[in-house]
All heavy atoms as a GROMACS GRO file, in nm:
protein
  584
    1MET      N    1  -1.394   0.982  -0.193
    1MET     CA    2  -1.279   0.897  -0.218
    1MET      C    3  -1.173   0.919  -0.111
    1MET      O    4  -1.151   1.031  -0.067
    1MET     CB    5  -1.217   0.929  -0.353
    1MET     CG    6  -1.291   0.873  -0.470
    1MET     SD    7  -1.289   0.695  -0.462
    1MET     CE    8  -1.342   0.655  -0.621
    2VAL      N    9  -1.109   0.810  -0.076
    2VAL     CA   10  -1.001   0.813   0.022
    2VAL      C   11  -0.876   0.759  -0.047
    2VAL      O   12  -0.880   0.654  -0.110
    2VAL     CB   13  -1.034   0.726   0.145
    2VAL    CG1   14  -0.921   0.729   0.245
    2VAL    CG2   15  -1.165   0.772   0.209
    3LYS      N   16  -0.767   0.833  -0.035
    3LYS     CA   17  -0.640   0.789  -0.091
    3LYS      C   18  -0.542   0.762   0.023
    3LYS      O   19  -0.548   0.828   0.127
    3LYS     CB   20  -0.581   0.894  -0.184
    3LYS     CG   21  -0.656   0.911  -0.312
    3LYS     CD   22  -0.584   1.010  -0.402
    3LYS     CE   23  -0.658   1.028  -0.532
    3LYS     NZ   24  -0.589   1.122  -0.620
    4ALA      N   25  -0.453   0.665  -0.001
    4ALA     CA   26  -0.352   0.632   0.099
    4ALA      C   27  -0.225   0.586   0.030
    4ALA      O   28  -0.227   0.539  -0.084
    4ALA     CB   29  -0.402   0.523   0.193
    5VAL      N   30  -0.115   0.601   0.102
    5VAL     CA   31   0.014   0.550   0.060
    5VAL      C   32   0.049   0.440   0.160
    5VAL      O   33   0.047   0.464   0.282
    5VAL     CB   34   0.122   0.661   0.063
    5VAL    CG1   35   0.258   0.603   0.032
    5VAL    CG2   36   0.085   0.772  -0.033
    6ILE      N   37   0.078   0.321   0.110
    6ILE     CA   38   0.117   0.211   0.198
    6ILE      C   39   0.261   0.175   0.166
    6ILE      O   40   0.293   0.137   0.052
    6ILE     CB   41   0.025   0.089   0.181
    6ILE    CG1   42  -0.120   0.129   0.210
    6ILE    CG2   43   0.070  -0.025   0.274
    6ILE    CD1   44  -0.221   0.019   0.186
    7LEU      N   45   0.348   0.190   0.266
    7LEU     CA   46   0.488   0.155   0.252
    7LEU      C   47   0.504   0.010   0.295
    7LEU      O   48   0.446  -0.032   0.395
    7LEU     CB   49   0.574   0.245   0.340
    7LEU     CG   50   0.558   0.396   0.318
    7LEU    CD1   51   0.638   0.472   0.422
    7LEU    CD2   52   0.599   0.434   0.178
    8VAL      N   53   0.585  -0.066   0.220
    8VAL     CA   54   0.598  -0.210   0.246
    8VAL      C   55   0.745  -0.248   0.257
    8VAL      O   56   0.826  -0.212   0.170
    8VAL     CB   57   0.532  -0.292   0.133
    8VAL    CG1   58   0.544  -0.441   0.160
    8VAL    CG2   59   0.385  -0.252   0.116
    9ARG      N   60   0.776  -0.323   0.362
    9ARG     CA   61   0.910  -0.379   0.376
    9ARG      C   62   0.902  -0.528   0.345
    9ARG      O   63   0.825  -0.601   0.408
    9ARG     CB   64   0.964  -0.360   0.518
    9ARG     CG   65   1.105  -0.422   0.531
    9ARG     CD   66   1.160  -0.412   0.668
    9ARG     NE   67   1.193  -0.273   0.694
    9ARG     CZ   68   1.218  -0.226   0.815
    9ARG    NH1   69   1.214  -0.303   0.920
    9ARG    NH2   70   1.247  -0.099   0.832
   10SER      N   71   0.982  -0.569   0.247
   10SER     CA   72   0.985  -0.709   0.206
   10SER      C   73   1.112  -0.735   0.127
   10SER      O   74   1.143  -0.661   0.034
   10SER     CB   75   0.864  -0.744   0.120
   10SER     OG   76   0.877  -0.875   0.070
   11PRO      N   77   1.185  -0.840   0.161
   11PRO     CA   78   1.305  -0.871   0.083
   11PRO      C   79   1.274  -0.932  -0.053
   11PRO      O   80   1.363  -0.949  -0.135
   11PRO     CB   81   1.379  -0.972   0.173
   11PRO     CG   82   1.272  -1.037   0.252
   11PRO     CD   83   1.167  -0.931   0.273
   12LYS      N   84   1.148  -0.963  -0.079
   12LYS     CA   85   1.109  -1.022  -0.208
   12LYS      C   86   1.131  -0.920  -0.319
   12LYS      O   87   1.086  -0.805  -0.308
   12LYS     CB   88   0.963  -1.067  -0.206
   12LYS     CG   89   0.931  -1.170  -0.101
   12LYS     CD   90   0.992  -1.303  -0.136
   12LYS     CE   91   0.951  -1.407  -0.035
   12LYS     NZ   92   1.007  -1.536  -0.062
   13ARG      N   93   1.193  -0.962  -0.427
   13ARG     CA   94   1.228  -0.870  -0.535
   13ARG      C   95   1.108  -0.818  -0.611
   13ARG      O   96   1.108  -0.706  -0.660
   13ARG     CB   97   1.324  -0.938  -0.630
   13ARG     CG   98   1.457  -0.969  -0.567
   13ARG     CD   99   1.548  -1.031  -0.666
   13ARG     NE  100   1.570  -0.937  -0.775
   13ARG     CZ  101   1.688  -0.909  -0.826
   13ARG    NH1  102   1.793  -0.968  -0.778
   13ARG    NH2  103   1.701  -0.823  -0.924
   14LEU      N  104   1.005  -0.896  -0.624
   14LEU     CA  105   0.890  -0.857  -0.707
   14LEU      C  106   0.771  -0.811  -0.625
   14LEU      O  107   0.658  -0.816  -0.672
   14LEU     CB  108   0.851  -0.974  -0.798
   14LEU     CG  109   0.960  -1.021  -0.895
   14LEU    CD1  110   0.914  -1.143  -0.972
   14LEU    CD2  111   1.000  -0.909  -0.990
   15ILE      N  112   0.795  -0.764  -0.504
   15ILE     CA  113   0.683  -0.725  -0.417
   15ILE      C  114   0.601  -0.612  -0.479
   15ILE      O  115   0.479  -0.611  -0.469
   15ILE     CB  116   0.731  -0.690  -0.274
   15ILE    CG1  117   0.613  -0.681  -0.180
   15ILE    CG2  118   0.814  -0.564  -0.272
   15ILE    CD1  119   0.538  -0.810  -0.158
   16ALA      N  120   0.664  -0.517  -0.546
   16ALA     CA  121   0.589  -0.405  -0.605
   16ALA      C  122   0.493  -0.456  -0.713
   16ALA      O  123   0.381  -0.408  -0.723
   16ALA     CB  124   0.684  -0.301  -0.663
   17ALA      N  125   0.537  -0.555  -0.790
   17ALA     CA  126   0.449  -0.612  -0.893
   17ALA      C  127   0.330  -0.682  -0.831
   17ALA      O  128   0.217  -0.673  -0.880
   17ALA     CB  129   0.527  -0.709  -0.981
   18LYS      N  130   0.352  -0.752  -0.721
   18LYS     CA  131   0.242  -0.820  -0.652
   18LYS      C  132   0.144  -0.718  -0.595
   18LYS      O  133   0.022  -0.739  -0.598
   18LYS     CB  134   0.296  -0.908  -0.540
   18LYS     CG  135   0.367  -1.030  -0.591
   18LYS     CD  136   0.414  -1.117  -0.477
   18LYS     CE  137   0.488  -1.239  -0.530
   18LYS     NZ  138   0.537  -1.326  -0.423
   19LEU      N  139   0.195  -0.608  -0.543
   19LEU     CA  140   0.107  -0.504  -0.488
   19LEU      C  141   0.018  -0.447  -0.597
   19LEU      O  142  -0.100  -0.420  -0.575
   19LEU     CB  143   0.190  -0.392  -0.425
   19LEU     CG  144   0.275  -0.430  -0.304
   19LEU    CD1  145   0.364  -0.313  -0.265
   19LEU    CD2  146   0.189  -0.474  -0.188
   20GLY      N  147   0.074  -0.428  -0.714
   20GLY     CA  148   0.000  -0.369  -0.826
   20GLY      C  149  -0.116  -0.453  -0.874
   20GLY      O  150  -0.206  -0.403  -0.943
   21LYS      N  151  -0.118  -0.580  -0.839
   21LYS     CA  152  -0.226  -0.669  -0.881
   21LYS      C  153  -0.346  -0.666  -0.785
   21LYS      O  154  -0.450  -0.722  -0.815
   21LYS     CB  155  -0.174  -0.812  -0.893
   21LYS     CG  156  -0.073  -0.828  -1.004
   21LYS     CD  157  -0.021  -0.969  -1.010
   21LYS     CE  158   0.085  -0.981  -1.120
   21LYS     NZ  159   0.141  -1.115  -1.126
   22LEU      N  160  -0.330  -0.600  -0.671
   22LEU     CA  161  -0.438  -0.594  -0.573
   22LEU      C  162  -0.543  -0.491  -0.615
   22LEU      O  163  -0.510  -0.385  -0.670
   22LEU     CB  164  -0.384  -0.557  -0.435
   22LEU     CG  165  -0.291  -0.658  -0.370
   22LEU    CD1  166  -0.235  -0.602  -0.240
   22LEU    CD2  167  -0.364  -0.789  -0.343
   23GLU      N  168  -0.668  -0.523  -0.585
   23GLU     CA  169  -0.778  -0.431  -0.613
   23GLU      C  170  -0.757  -0.302  -0.535
   23GLU      O  171  -0.713  -0.304  -0.420
   23GLU     CB  172  -0.910  -0.497  -0.572
   23GLU     CG  173  -1.031  -0.416  -0.610
   23GLU     CD  174  -1.160  -0.488  -0.573
   23GLU    OE1  175  -1.156  -0.591  -0.505
   23GLU    OE2  176  -1.266  -0.436  -0.614
   24HIS      N  177  -0.787  -0.191  -0.594
   24HIS     CA  178  -0.778  -0.056  -0.538
   24HIS      C  179  -0.636   0.000  -0.535
   24HIS      O  180  -0.618   0.115  -0.496
   24HIS     CB  181  -0.839  -0.048  -0.397
   24HIS     CG  182  -0.982  -0.092  -0.391
   24HIS    ND1  183  -1.082  -0.027  -0.458
   24HIS    CD2  184  -1.040  -0.196  -0.328
   24HIS    CE1  185  -1.197  -0.089  -0.435
   24HIS    NE2  186  -1.174  -0.192  -0.357
   25VAL      N  187  -0.535  -0.077  -0.571
   25VAL     CA  188  -0.400  -0.024  -0.583
   25VAL      C  189  -0.386   0.030  -0.724
   25VAL      O  190  -0.391  -0.045  -0.821
   25VAL     CB  191  -0.293  -0.132  -0.555
   25VAL    CG1  192  -0.153  -0.077  -0.581
   25VAL    CG2  193  -0.304  -0.182  -0.412
   26TYR      N  194  -0.373   0.164  -0.738
   26TYR     CA  195  -0.367   0.222  -0.871
   26TYR      C  196  -0.224   0.244  -0.919
   26TYR      O  197  -0.200   0.273  -1.036
   26TYR     CB  198  -0.451   0.349  -0.882
   26TYR     CG  199  -0.404   0.467  -0.800
   26TYR    CD1  200  -0.313   0.557  -0.851
   26TYR    CD2  201  -0.453   0.488  -0.672
   26TYR    CE1  202  -0.270   0.666  -0.777
   26TYR    CE2  203  -0.413   0.597  -0.598
   26TYR     CZ  204  -0.321   0.686  -0.650
   26TYR     OH  205  -0.279   0.792  -0.575
   27ASN      N  206  -0.126   0.228  -0.830
   27ASN     CA  207   0.013   0.236  -0.870
   27ASN      C  208   0.098   0.171  -0.761
   27ASN      O  209   0.063   0.180  -0.642
   27ASN     CB  210   0.056   0.381  -0.891
   27ASN     CG  211   0.185   0.392  -0.970
   27ASN    OD1  212   0.242   0.292  -1.013
   27ASN    ND2  213   0.232   0.514  -0.990
   28SER      N  214   0.206   0.108  -0.802
   28SER     CA  215   0.300   0.051  -0.705
   28SER      C  216   0.438   0.052  -0.769
   28SER      O  217   0.450   0.038  -0.891
   28SER     CB  218   0.261  -0.090  -0.664
   28SER     OG  219   0.263  -0.176  -0.775
   29PHE      N  220   0.540   0.071  -0.686
   29PHE     CA  221   0.676   0.077  -0.739
   29PHE      C  222   0.776   0.049  -0.628
   29PHE      O  223   0.750   0.073  -0.511
   29PHE     CB  224   0.702   0.214  -0.803
   29PHE     CG  225   0.659   0.331  -0.719
   29PHE    CD1  226   0.745   0.388  -0.625
   29PHE    CD2  227   0.532   0.385  -0.733
   29PHE    CE1  228   0.704   0.496  -0.548
   29PHE    CE2  229   0.491   0.493  -0.656
   29PHE     CZ  230   0.577   0.548  -0.563
   30PRO      N  231   0.894  -0.003  -0.666
   30PRO     CA  232   0.999  -0.027  -0.566
   30PRO      C  233   1.065   0.106  -0.528
   30PRO      O  234   1.068   0.200  -0.609
   30PRO     CB  235   1.096  -0.119  -0.639
   30PRO     CG  236   1.071  -0.097  -0.784
   30PRO     CD  237   0.929  -0.052  -0.798
   31VAL      N  238   1.116   0.112  -0.406
   31VAL     CA  239   1.187   0.230  -0.358
   31VAL      C  240   1.310   0.185  -0.280
   31VAL      O  241   1.320   0.071  -0.238
   31VAL     CB  242   1.098   0.320  -0.268
   31VAL    CG1  243   0.985   0.380  -0.348
   31VAL    CG2  244   1.045   0.242  -0.150
   32SER      N  245   1.402   0.278  -0.260
   32SER     CA  246   1.517   0.249  -0.176
   32SER      C  247   1.494   0.313  -0.040
   32SER      O  248   1.410   0.401  -0.025
   32SER     CB  249   1.645   0.305  -0.240
   32SER     OG  250   1.636   0.445  -0.251
   33GLY      N  251   1.566   0.267   0.059
   33GLY     CA  252   1.552   0.322   0.192
   33GLY      C  253   1.497   0.220   0.290
   33GLY      O  254   1.514   0.100   0.272
   34GLN      N  255   1.430   0.268   0.392
   34GLN     CA  256   1.379   0.182   0.498
   34GLN      C  257   1.274   0.083   0.448
   34GLN      O  258   1.260  -0.026   0.500
   34GLN     CB  259   1.321   0.268   0.610
   34GLN     CG  260   1.277   0.190   0.730
   34GLN     CD  261   1.226   0.280   0.842
   34GLN    OE1  262   1.220   0.400   0.830
   34GLN    NE2  263   1.187   0.219   0.951
   35PHE      N  264   1.198   0.122   0.346
   35PHE     CA  265   1.096   0.034   0.288
   35PHE      C  266   1.138  -0.008   0.148
   35PHE      O  267   1.228   0.052   0.089
   35PHE     CB  268   0.960   0.105   0.287
   35PHE     CG  269   0.904   0.124   0.424
   35PHE    CD1  270   0.932   0.238   0.498
   35PHE    CD2  271   0.826   0.026   0.483
   35PHE    CE1  272   0.882   0.254   0.626
   35PHE    CE2  273   0.776   0.040   0.611
   35PHE     CZ  274   0.804   0.155   0.682
   36ASP      N  275   1.073  -0.110   0.096
   36ASP     CA  276   1.113  -0.166  -0.033
   36ASP      C  277   1.016  -0.136  -0.146
   36ASP      O  278   1.052  -0.145  -0.263
   36ASP     CB  279   1.129  -0.318  -0.019
   36ASP     CG  280   1.234  -0.351   0.085
   36ASP    OD1  281   1.350  -0.314   0.066
   36ASP    OD2  282   1.199  -0.413   0.187
   37ALA      N  283   0.892  -0.102  -0.112
   37ALA     CA  284   0.792  -0.074  -0.215
   37ALA      C  285   0.685   0.020  -0.160
   37ALA      O  286   0.665   0.030  -0.039
   37ALA     CB  287   0.727  -0.203  -0.263
   38VAL      N  288   0.617   0.084  -0.253
   38VAL     CA  289   0.507   0.175  -0.220
   38VAL      C  290   0.384   0.131  -0.299
   38VAL      O  291   0.395   0.099  -0.418
   38VAL     CB  292   0.543   0.320  -0.258
   38VAL    CG1  293   0.423   0.412  -0.242
   38VAL    CG2  294   0.660   0.369  -0.176
   39ALA      N  295   0.269   0.130  -0.232
   39ALA     CA  296   0.142   0.105  -0.299
   39ALA      C  297   0.055   0.229  -0.282
   39ALA      O  298   0.036   0.276  -0.170
   39ALA     CB  299   0.072  -0.016  -0.239
   40LEU      N  300   0.006   0.283  -0.392
   40LEU     CA  301  -0.086   0.396  -0.388
   40LEU      C  302  -0.226   0.340  -0.402
   40LEU      O  303  -0.255   0.268  -0.497
   40LEU     CB  304  -0.054   0.494  -0.500
   40LEU     CG  305   0.089   0.549  -0.501
   40LEU    CD1  306   0.109   0.642  -0.620
   40LEU    CD2  307   0.122   0.619  -0.371
   41VAL      N  308  -0.311   0.375  -0.307
   41VAL     CA  309  -0.443   0.314  -0.295
   41VAL      C  310  -0.551   0.421  -0.301
   41VAL      O  311  -0.535   0.530  -0.246
   41VAL     CB  312  -0.452   0.239  -0.160
   41VAL    CG1  313  -0.589   0.182  -0.137
   41VAL    CG2  314  -0.347   0.129  -0.153
   42GLN      N  315  -0.661   0.388  -0.367
   42GLN     CA  316  -0.778   0.476  -0.369
   42GLN      C  317  -0.902   0.391  -0.348
   42GLN      O  318  -0.925   0.294  -0.421
   42GLN     CB  319  -0.787   0.550  -0.501
   42GLN     CG  320  -0.901   0.649  -0.505
   42GLN     CD  321  -0.895   0.737  -0.628
   42GLN    OE1  322  -0.791   0.753  -0.690
   42GLN    NE2  323  -1.007   0.794  -0.664
   43VAL      N  324  -0.981   0.426  -0.247
   43VAL     CA  325  -1.102   0.352  -0.213
   43VAL      C  326  -1.216   0.450  -0.188
   43VAL      O  327  -1.194   0.571  -0.176
   43VAL     CB  328  -1.081   0.262  -0.088
   43VAL    CG1  329  -0.982   0.152  -0.116
   43VAL    CG2  330  -1.036   0.344   0.031
   44SER      N  331  -1.335   0.398  -0.173
   44SER     CA  332  -1.450   0.485  -0.150
   44SER      C  333  -1.474   0.511  -0.002
   44SER      O  334  -1.537   0.609   0.034
   44SER     CB  335  -1.575   0.427  -0.214
   44SER     OG  336  -1.599   0.297  -0.163
   45ASP      N  337  -1.424   0.422   0.085
   45ASP     CA  338  -1.452   0.435   0.228
   45ASP      C  339  -1.326   0.407   0.308
   45ASP      O  340  -1.249   0.316   0.275
   45ASP     CB  341  -1.562   0.337   0.266
   45ASP     CG  342  -1.607   0.353   0.409
   45ASP    OD1  343  -1.666   0.458   0.441
   45ASP    OD2  344  -1.582   0.262   0.489
   46LEU      N  345  -1.307   0.479   0.415
   46LEU     CA  346  -1.188   0.465   0.499
   46LEU      C  347  -1.169   0.323   0.551
   46LEU      O  348  -1.056   0.274   0.560
   46LEU     CB  349  -1.196   0.564   0.616
   46LEU     CG  350  -1.075   0.573   0.708
   46LEU    CD1  351  -0.951   0.614   0.631
   46LEU    CD2  352  -1.102   0.672   0.820
   47SER      N  353  -1.277   0.253   0.581
   47SER     CA  354  -1.265   0.118   0.635
   47SER      C  355  -1.199   0.021   0.536
   47SER      O  356  -1.142  -0.080   0.577
   47SER     CB  357  -1.401   0.064   0.677
   47SER     OG  358  -1.486   0.050   0.565
   48GLU      N  359  -1.204   0.052   0.408
   48GLU     CA  360  -1.144  -0.034   0.307
   48GLU      C  361  -0.991  -0.032   0.313
   48GLU      O  362  -0.925  -0.127   0.269
   48GLU     CB  363  -1.190   0.005   0.168
   48GLU     CG  364  -1.337  -0.022   0.143
   48GLU     CD  365  -1.380   0.026   0.006
   48GLU    OE1  366  -1.413   0.145  -0.006
   48GLU    OE2  367  -1.379  -0.056  -0.087
   49ILE      N  368  -0.935   0.074   0.366
   49ILE     CA  369  -0.789   0.084   0.380
   49ILE      C  370  -0.738  -0.029   0.468
   49ILE      O  371  -0.637  -0.092   0.438
   49ILE     CB  372  -0.747   0.221   0.437
   49ILE    CG1  373  -0.789   0.335   0.344
   49ILE    CG2  374  -0.597   0.225   0.467
   49ILE    CD1  375  -0.716   0.340   0.212
   50ARG      N  376  -0.805  -0.056   0.577
   50ARG     CA  377  -0.764  -0.163   0.667
   50ARG      C  378  -0.767  -0.297   0.595
   50ARG      O  379  -0.677  -0.380   0.612
   50ARG     CB  380  -0.854  -0.167   0.790
   50ARG     CG  381  -0.816  -0.278   0.888
   50ARG     CD  382  -0.907  -0.284   1.006
   50ARG     NE  383  -1.045  -0.293   0.960
   50ARG     CZ  384  -1.150  -0.256   1.030
   50ARG    NH1  385  -1.136  -0.211   1.150
   50ARG    NH2  386  -1.272  -0.266   0.980
   51ASP      N  387  -0.870  -0.321   0.513
   51ASP     CA  388  -0.880  -0.446   0.440
   51ASP      C  389  -0.763  -0.464   0.344
   51ASP      O  390  -0.706  -0.573   0.333
   51ASP     CB  391  -1.012  -0.453   0.363
   51ASP     CG  392  -1.134  -0.451   0.455
   51ASP    OD1  393  -1.120  -0.489   0.573
   51ASP    OD2  394  -1.242  -0.412   0.407
   52ILE      N  395  -0.727  -0.360   0.273
   52ILE     CA  396  -0.617  -0.367   0.178
   52ILE      C  397  -0.485  -0.389   0.252
   52ILE      O  398  -0.402  -0.470   0.210
   52ILE     CB  399  -0.612  -0.241   0.090
   52ILE    CG1  400  -0.736  -0.236   0.001
   52ILE    CG2  401  -0.484  -0.237   0.008
   52ILE    CD1  402  -0.756  -0.107  -0.069
   53THR      N  403  -0.466  -0.318   0.361
   53THR     CA  404  -0.344  -0.335   0.441
   53THR      C  405  -0.332  -0.479   0.490
   53THR      O  406  -0.224  -0.539   0.485
   53THR     CB  407  -0.342  -0.237   0.559
   53THR    OG1  408  -0.352  -0.103   0.508
   53THR    CG2  409  -0.214  -0.249   0.639
   54THR      N  410  -0.441  -0.537   0.534
   54THR     CA  411  -0.441  -0.677   0.579
   54THR      C  412  -0.403  -0.770   0.465
   54THR      O  413  -0.323  -0.863   0.484
   54THR     CB  414  -0.578  -0.715   0.637
   54THR    OG1  415  -0.606  -0.630   0.748
   54THR    CG2  416  -0.581  -0.860   0.682
   55LYS      N  417  -0.456  -0.747   0.346
   55LYS     CA  418  -0.422  -0.830   0.230
   55LYS      C  419  -0.273  -0.820   0.198
   55LYS      O  420  -0.208  -0.920   0.166
   55LYS     CB  421  -0.505  -0.789   0.108
   55LYS     CG  422  -0.649  -0.832   0.116
   55LYS     CD  423  -0.726  -0.789  -0.007
   55LYS     CE  424  -0.873  -0.822   0.010
   55LYS     NZ  425  -0.954  -0.774  -0.102
   56ILE      N  426  -0.219  -0.699   0.206
   56ILE     CA  427  -0.076  -0.680   0.179
   56ILE      C  428   0.007  -0.754   0.283
   56ILE      O  429   0.105  -0.821   0.250
   56ILE     CB  430  -0.041  -0.530   0.176
   56ILE    CG1  431  -0.103  -0.465   0.051
   56ILE    CG2  432   0.110  -0.508   0.180
   56ILE    CD1  433  -0.092  -0.315   0.046
   57GLN      N  434  -0.032  -0.744   0.409
   57GLN     CA  435   0.044  -0.810   0.515
   57GLN      C  436   0.040  -0.962   0.504
   57GLN      O  437   0.128  -1.030   0.558
   57GLN     CB  438  -0.007  -0.765   0.652
   57GLN     CG  439   0.025  -0.620   0.681
   57GLN     CD  440  -0.046  -0.567   0.803
   57GLN    OE1  441  -0.143  -0.623   0.851
   57GLN    NE2  442   0.003  -0.453   0.852
   58MET      N  443  -0.056  -1.016   0.433
   58MET     CA  444  -0.068  -1.161   0.416
   58MET      C  445   0.015  -1.214   0.298
   58MET      O  446   0.029  -1.334   0.281
   58MET     CB  447  -0.214  -1.200   0.402
   58MET     CG  448  -0.294  -1.173   0.528
   58MET     SD  449  -0.466  -1.220   0.514
   58MET     CE  450  -0.451  -1.397   0.531
   59ILE      N  451   0.072  -1.124   0.218
   59ILE     CA  452   0.157  -1.166   0.107
   59ILE      C  453   0.285  -1.226   0.166
   59ILE      O  454   0.350  -1.164   0.251
   59ILE     CB  455   0.192  -1.048   0.014
   59ILE    CG1  456   0.064  -0.993  -0.053
   59ILE    CG2  457   0.295  -1.089  -0.090
   59ILE    CD1  458   0.087  -0.865  -0.132
   60PRO      N  459   0.322  -1.348   0.125
   60PRO     CA  460   0.444  -1.409   0.178
   60PRO      C  461   0.566  -1.319   0.160
   60PRO      O  462   0.588  -1.264   0.051
   60PRO     CB  463   0.458  -1.538   0.097
   60PRO     CG  464   0.318  -1.569   0.053
   60PRO     CD  465   0.253  -1.435   0.031
   61GLY      N  466   0.641  -1.300   0.265
   61GLY     CA  467   0.762  -1.218   0.260
   61GLY      C  468   0.743  -1.077   0.311
   61GLY      O  469   0.841  -1.008   0.338
   62VAL      N  470   0.621  -1.030   0.324
   62VAL     CA  471   0.599  -0.895   0.375
   62VAL      C  472   0.629  -0.894   0.525
   62VAL      O  473   0.573  -0.971   0.601
   62VAL     CB  474   0.455  -0.846   0.348
   62VAL    CG1  475   0.428  -0.715   0.422
   62VAL    CG2  476   0.434  -0.827   0.199
   63GLU      N  477   0.722  -0.808   0.564
   63GLU     CA  478   0.764  -0.801   0.704
   63GLU      C  479   0.692  -0.691   0.780
   63GLU      O  480   0.668  -0.704   0.900
   63GLU     CB  481   0.915  -0.776   0.710
   63GLU     CG  482   0.996  -0.889   0.650
   63GLU     CD  483   1.144  -0.857   0.640
   63GLU    OE1  484   1.184  -0.740   0.664
   63GLU    OE2  485   1.220  -0.949   0.607
   64ARG      N  486   0.662  -0.582   0.711
   64ARG     CA  487   0.605  -0.465   0.782
   64ARG      C  488   0.538  -0.374   0.681
   64ARG      O  489   0.581  -0.365   0.566
   64ARG     CB  490   0.720  -0.392   0.852
   64ARG     CG  491   0.679  -0.269   0.925
   64ARG     CD  492   0.797  -0.210   1.004
   64ARG     NE  493   0.752  -0.089   1.068
   64ARG     CZ  494   0.800   0.031   1.039
   64ARG    NH1  495   0.895   0.046   0.952
   64ARG    NH2  496   0.752   0.137   1.103
   65THR      N  497   0.434  -0.304   0.726
   65THR     CA  498   0.372  -0.200   0.644
   65THR      C  499   0.354  -0.075   0.729
   65THR      O  500   0.348  -0.081   0.852
   65THR     CB  501   0.234  -0.243   0.589
   65THR    OG1  502   0.145  -0.266   0.698
   65THR    CG2  503   0.244  -0.366   0.503
   66GLU      N  504   0.345   0.036   0.661
   66GLU     CA  505   0.310   0.162   0.726
   66GLU      C  506   0.217   0.236   0.632
   66GLU      O  507   0.247   0.252   0.513
   66GLU     CB  508   0.435   0.246   0.754
   66GLU     CG  509   0.404   0.370   0.834
   66GLU     CD  510   0.528   0.438   0.887
   66GLU    OE1  511   0.627   0.369   0.916
   66GLU    OE2  512   0.526   0.562   0.899
   67THR      N  513   0.104   0.279   0.685
   67THR     CA  514   0.001   0.341   0.603
   67THR      C  515  -0.014   0.488   0.637
   67THR      O  516  -0.020   0.526   0.754
   67THR     CB  517  -0.135   0.270   0.626
   67THR    OG1  518  -0.119   0.131   0.596
   67THR    CG2  519  -0.243   0.329   0.538
   68MET      N  520  -0.018   0.569   0.532
   68MET     CA  521  -0.039   0.713   0.547
   68MET      C  522  -0.163   0.750   0.466
   68MET      O  523  -0.166   0.725   0.345
   68MET     CB  524   0.083   0.790   0.497
   68MET     CG  525   0.208   0.760   0.578
   68MET     SD  526   0.356   0.833   0.508
   68MET     CE  527   0.383   0.722   0.371
   69ILE      N  528  -0.261   0.805   0.532
   69ILE     CA  529  -0.387   0.841   0.466
   69ILE      C  530  -0.384   0.988   0.430
   69ILE      O  531  -0.347   1.072   0.511
   69ILE     CB  532  -0.506   0.809   0.559
   69ILE    CG1  533  -0.508   0.659   0.587
   69ILE    CG2  534  -0.637   0.855   0.496
   69ILE    CD1  535  -0.606   0.617   0.693
   70GLU      N  536  -0.423   1.016   0.306
   70GLU     CA  537  -0.427   1.153   0.259
   70GLU      C  538  -0.532   1.232   0.336
   70GLU      O  539  -0.645   1.186   0.356
   70GLU     CB  540  -0.459   1.157   0.110
   70GLU     CG  541  -0.466   1.295   0.054
   70GLU     CD  542  -0.503   1.293  -0.093
   70GLU    OE1  543  -0.615   1.252  -0.126
   70GLU    OE2  544  -0.417   1.332  -0.174
   71ILE      N  545  -0.495   1.350   0.379
   71ILE     CA  546  -0.588   1.438   0.449
   71ILE      C  547  -0.607   1.562   0.362
   71ILE      O  548  -0.511   1.632   0.330
   71ILE     CB  549  -0.533   1.480   0.587
   71ILE    CG1  550  -0.511   1.357   0.672
   71ILE    CG2  551  -0.626   1.579   0.655
   71ILE    CD1  552  -0.442   1.384   0.804
   72GLN      N  553  -0.731   1.584   0.324
   72GLN     CA  554  -0.760   1.699   0.240
   72GLN      C  555  -0.831   1.805   0.324
   72GLN      O  556  -0.920   1.775   0.402
   72GLN     CB  557  -0.849   1.660   0.124
   72GLN     CG  558  -0.779   1.570   0.028
   72GLN     CD  559  -0.866   1.538  -0.092
   72GLN    OE1  560  -0.986   1.556  -0.089
   72GLN    NE2  561  -0.803   1.493  -0.199
   73LYS      N  562  -0.791   1.926   0.303
   73LYS     CA  563  -0.851   2.039   0.371
   73LYS      C  564  -0.970   2.087   0.287
   73LYS      O  565  -0.955   2.111   0.168
   73LYS     CB  566  -0.746   2.149   0.384
   73LYS     CG  567  -0.788   2.266   0.467
   73LYS     CD  568  -0.666   2.347   0.497
   73LYS     CE  569  -0.680   2.488   0.451
   73LYS     NZ  570  -0.564   2.570   0.478
   74SER      N  571  -1.085   2.094   0.349
   74SER     CA  572  -1.201   2.142   0.274
   74SER      C  573  -1.193   2.292   0.250
   74SER      O  574  -1.149   2.366   0.336
   74SER     CB  575  -1.331   2.104   0.345
   74SER     OG  576  -1.323   2.131   0.480
   75ILE      N  577  -1.237   2.330   0.134
   75ILE     CA  578  -1.228   2.471   0.096
   75ILE      C  579  -1.365   2.532   0.094
   75ILE      O  580  -1.462   2.477   0.058
   75ILE     CB  581  -1.162   2.485  -0.043
   75ILE    CG1  582  -1.021   2.430  -0.034
   75ILE    CG2  583  -1.164   2.626  -0.090
   75ILE    CD1  584  -0.949   2.423  -0.167
   0.00000   0.00000   0.00000
């Protein structure tokens, strides 16, 4: 499993709710600061992160995204 945090800038008020309806987004919420919403994503393969980011960027009103992929240290 691969987890990622996708930060979204959008002046749309309900952007977090729209993010939560996307497949593989297990949580989304509005935030204050440089970005307006966060989408928490879990997928089976790293390549799927790009697909989800592309879908988010195609939502009307989305101005910018930034993706952070979780890095786990093997024990």
